[in-house]
PLY file of the C-alpha trace (Angstrom):
ply
format ascii 1.0
element vertex 250
property float x
property float y
property float z
element edge 249
property int vertex1
property int vertex2
end_header
-20.98 7.18 67.96
-18.14 7.27 65.45
-17.25 10.46 63.59
-18.41 10.82 60.01
-15.49 10.43 57.61
-14.94 13.33 55.19
-15.79 12.67 51.54
-13.03 11.40 49.29
-14.05 13.94 46.67
-15.76 17.27 47.30
-18.39 17.90 44.61
-21.74 19.44 43.79
-24.04 16.43 43.51
-26.08 18.02 40.72
-23.07 18.38 38.37
-20.65 15.59 39.32
-20.31 13.20 36.35
-19.83 9.95 38.40
-23.15 10.48 40.19
-25.06 10.01 36.89
-25.95 6.65 35.40
-24.96 5.63 31.88
-28.57 5.94 30.60
-28.80 9.45 32.10
-25.61 10.55 30.38
-26.67 8.90 27.12
-29.89 10.93 27.20
-28.16 14.14 28.32
-29.87 17.16 26.69
-28.09 20.04 24.96
-24.66 18.48 24.83
-23.47 21.27 22.56
-24.18 23.79 25.36
-22.81 21.68 28.21
-19.52 22.73 29.79
-17.47 19.82 31.12
-14.81 20.69 33.70
-11.65 18.65 34.25
-10.07 19.65 37.59
-6.29 19.25 37.94
-4.40 19.43 41.23
-0.93 18.38 42.29
0.33 17.04 45.60
2.93 19.45 46.91
4.28 21.21 49.98
3.83 24.93 49.36
5.26 26.03 52.68
1.85 26.74 54.19
2.05 24.17 56.97
-0.73 22.05 55.48
-0.95 18.62 53.89
0.16 17.81 50.37
-3.40 17.77 49.01
-3.99 21.47 49.78
-4.35 22.30 46.06
-7.16 19.79 45.63
-8.84 20.86 48.89
-9.08 24.46 47.75
-9.87 23.79 44.09
-12.71 21.34 44.66
-14.42 23.48 47.28
-14.21 26.52 44.99
-15.47 24.49 42.03
-18.33 22.94 44.02
-19.45 26.36 45.24
-19.19 27.80 41.73
-21.29 24.90 40.44
-24.00 25.67 42.98
-24.01 29.30 41.86
-24.69 28.51 38.21
-27.95 29.74 36.64
-30.71 27.11 36.42
-30.41 26.90 32.63
-26.63 26.44 32.55
-25.49 22.94 31.60
-22.44 21.85 33.60
-20.65 18.58 34.36
-17.53 18.04 36.47
-15.36 14.94 36.21
-13.14 13.56 39.02
-9.88 15.47 39.51
-6.63 14.48 37.82
-4.01 14.16 40.56
-1.02 12.76 38.67
0.46 15.88 37.13
3.79 17.62 36.66
5.81 18.64 39.73
9.44 19.24 40.74
10.93 16.51 42.86
11.42 16.76 46.65
8.44 18.99 47.51
5.98 17.04 45.36
4.47 13.59 45.58
3.37 11.26 42.79
4.45 13.68 40.07
4.80 12.40 36.51
6.76 13.54 33.48
5.20 16.21 31.28
4.48 13.83 28.36
2.68 11.46 30.75
0.57 14.25 32.25
-0.19 15.57 28.76
-1.28 12.10 27.65
-3.53 11.72 30.70
-5.28 15.01 30.01
-5.68 14.06 26.35
-7.10 10.63 27.23
-9.71 12.05 29.60
-10.68 14.82 27.18
-10.96 12.31 24.34
-13.31 10.18 26.45
-15.47 13.23 27.13
-15.48 14.03 23.41
-16.41 10.44 22.55
-19.44 10.81 24.83
-20.61 13.70 22.66
-19.47 16.68 24.74
-17.26 19.19 22.95
-16.82 22.13 25.36
-14.15 21.34 27.96
-12.49 23.43 30.67
-9.15 22.51 32.26
-9.53 23.96 35.77
-6.07 23.82 37.31
-4.84 24.49 40.85
-1.13 23.75 40.35
1.24 26.58 39.41
3.60 23.99 37.96
0.94 22.85 35.47
-0.33 26.11 34.00
1.86 25.88 30.90
1.04 22.19 30.51
-2.70 22.90 30.53
-2.29 25.62 27.92
-0.31 23.27 25.67
-2.71 20.36 26.15
-5.73 22.58 25.41
-4.12 23.84 22.22
-3.24 20.32 21.06
-6.74 19.02 21.80
-8.30 21.92 19.91
-6.11 21.26 16.88
-5.95 17.47 17.01
-9.49 16.57 18.11
-11.56 19.64 17.33
-12.60 20.11 20.94
-13.59 23.55 22.21
-11.00 23.97 24.96
-10.63 26.53 27.76
-8.19 26.92 30.68
-8.86 28.46 34.10
-6.12 28.56 36.72
-6.78 28.93 40.43
-4.06 31.58 40.51
-6.32 33.83 38.39
-9.11 33.55 40.97
-7.11 35.17 43.79
-5.82 31.91 45.29
-2.29 31.44 43.99
-0.12 28.75 45.63
3.10 29.85 43.91
5.55 30.86 46.65
7.58 33.21 44.46
4.91 35.28 42.70
1.84 34.88 44.90
0.31 37.66 46.98
-2.41 35.24 48.10
-0.47 32.82 50.31
-2.00 33.94 53.59
-5.49 33.77 52.10
-4.77 30.30 50.73
-3.42 29.14 54.10
-6.45 30.57 55.90
-8.85 28.86 53.52
-7.16 25.47 53.89
-7.16 25.86 57.68
-10.89 26.52 57.64
-11.75 23.77 55.15
-9.76 21.11 57.01
-10.30 22.36 60.56
-6.58 21.94 61.21
-4.12 24.60 62.28
-0.98 24.87 60.10
2.10 23.05 61.31
5.25 24.99 62.10
7.78 24.89 59.23
10.53 22.33 59.57
13.12 24.82 58.30
13.37 28.57 58.46
14.89 29.00 55.02
13.91 27.83 51.52
13.22 24.15 51.04
16.18 22.80 49.01
15.83 20.88 45.78
12.67 22.56 44.56
13.47 22.74 40.89
14.14 26.28 39.71
12.38 28.21 42.48
12.81 27.45 46.20
9.72 27.46 48.42
10.12 29.52 51.58
7.70 28.63 54.40
5.12 31.34 54.99
6.35 33.59 57.80
4.31 35.13 60.56
1.54 33.79 62.81
-1.23 31.84 61.14
-4.91 32.04 62.06
-6.26 29.29 64.25
-9.16 27.19 62.89
-11.83 29.30 64.60
-10.50 32.59 63.26
-9.91 31.05 59.83
-13.49 29.75 59.76
-14.73 33.30 60.22
-12.75 34.61 57.25
-13.12 31.62 54.92
-16.69 32.19 53.65
-15.74 35.54 52.08
-12.60 34.07 50.52
-14.48 31.10 49.12
-17.34 33.25 47.85
-15.00 35.64 46.03
-13.13 32.88 44.20
-16.27 30.86 43.47
-18.03 33.95 42.15
-15.21 34.63 39.71
-15.16 31.01 38.58
-18.94 30.87 38.18
-18.81 34.02 36.03
-16.10 32.54 33.80
-17.97 29.25 33.41
-21.09 31.23 32.50
-19.18 33.11 29.81
-17.81 29.86 28.43
-21.27 28.31 28.37
-22.64 31.31 26.47
-20.05 31.14 23.70
-21.21 29.73 20.36
-20.04 26.24 19.47
-17.18 25.79 17.04
-18.16 25.78 13.40
-17.90 22.65 11.27
-17.70 20.45 14.40
-14.34 21.95 15.30
-12.55 21.02 12.11
-9.79 23.44 11.14
-9.34 24.46 7.54
-5.68 24.97 6.63
-6.41 26.37 3.18
0 1
1 2
2 3
3 4
4 5
5 6
6 7
7 8
8 9
9 10
10 11
11 12
12 13
13 14
14 15
15 16
16 17
17 18
18 19
19 20
20 21
21 22
22 23
23 24
24 25
25 26
26 27
27 28
28 29
29 30
30 31
31 32
32 33
33 34
34 35
35 36
36 37
37 38
38 39
39 40
40 41
41 42
42 43
43 44
44 45
45 46
46 47
47 48
48 49
49 50
50 51
51 52
52 53
53 54
54 55
55 56
56 57
57 58
58 59
59 60
60 61
61 62
62 63
63 64
64 65
65 66
66 67
67 68
68 69
69 70
70 71
71 72
72 73
73 74
74 75
75 76
76 77
77 78
78 79
79 80
80 81
81 82
82 83
83 84
84 85
85 86
86 87
87 88
88 89
89 90
90 91
91 92
92 93
93 94
94 95
95 96
96 97
97 98
98 99
99 100
100 101
101 102
102 103
103 104
104 105
105 106
106 107
107 108
108 109
109 110
110 111
111 112
112 113
113 114
114 115
115 116
116 117
117 118
118 119
119 120
120 121
121 122
122 123
123 124
124 125
125 126
126 127
127 128
128 129
129 130
130 131
131 132
132 133
133 134
134 135
135 136
136 137
137 138
138 139
139 140
140 141
141 142
142 143
143 144
144 145
145 146
146 147
147 148
148 149
149 150
150 151
151 152
152 153
153 154
154 155
155 156
156 157
157 158
158 159
159 160
160 161
161 162
162 163
163 164
164 165
165 166
166 167
167 168
168 169
169 170
170 171
171 172
172 173
173 174
174 175
175 176
176 177
177 178
178 179
179 180
180 181
181 182
182 183
183 184
184 185
185 186
186 187
187 188
188 189
189 190
190 191
191 192
192 193
193 194
194 195
195 196
196 197
197 198
198 199
199 200
200 201
201 202
202 203
203 204
204 205
205 206
206 207
207 208
208 209
209 210
210 211
211 212
212 213
213 214
214 215
215 216
216 217
217 218
218 219
219 220
220 221
221 222
222 223
223 224
224 225
225 226
226 227
227 228
228 229
229 230
230 231
231 232
232 233
233 234
234 235
235 236
236 237
237 238
238 239
239 240
240 241
241 242
242 243
243 244
244 245
245 246
246 247
247 248
248 249
């Protein structure tokens, strides 16, 4: 018997936009209360000994768990993740220029707005894209009248940033558990050269093996998902923008 392949996208079936038909979305109730989440994750080597898609692995599992924790009356939809985002050169893969990433976010948000949904959350895993998300959210609020919010994974206790993060061991442990793969030994002892403004130093010290990581991961995942679920609940409870989001400059 062949092994079951892992899913290409981790998601909560009850809230994942692509799992709904066009008629179901056209008849979607309470659009004004529905929160639509756009996940963003880069492909980068953060010195954790794991694959380049570690950001997406962590973000989507946290988001799926948070979606399952939502109250029964909370309206939530999650679109597929945006993977082509900003990133410094050698340690990243498939990175795009900031204007391109900004345009991609704007295009997806505009499509969501055209479908009648106005409350949108940019849920971002990449430290390199936190400022971009803030700028894109501001521009979409002003230019299209959308009710925009930003949540970064770094604010949920799972920060990938090698320079500022106090969460790197927790992040490494969570990825080990979610993938079932032990971290690889770093190729170099010192900082990885060419990483834009801030070098990435491989995480020092012994890493947990998959079995030990699996024992710690549920608490790590629950803590981050609980924080995210709480934030999404607060966003869903906020009143809609007045005058359909139009801004009066007078």
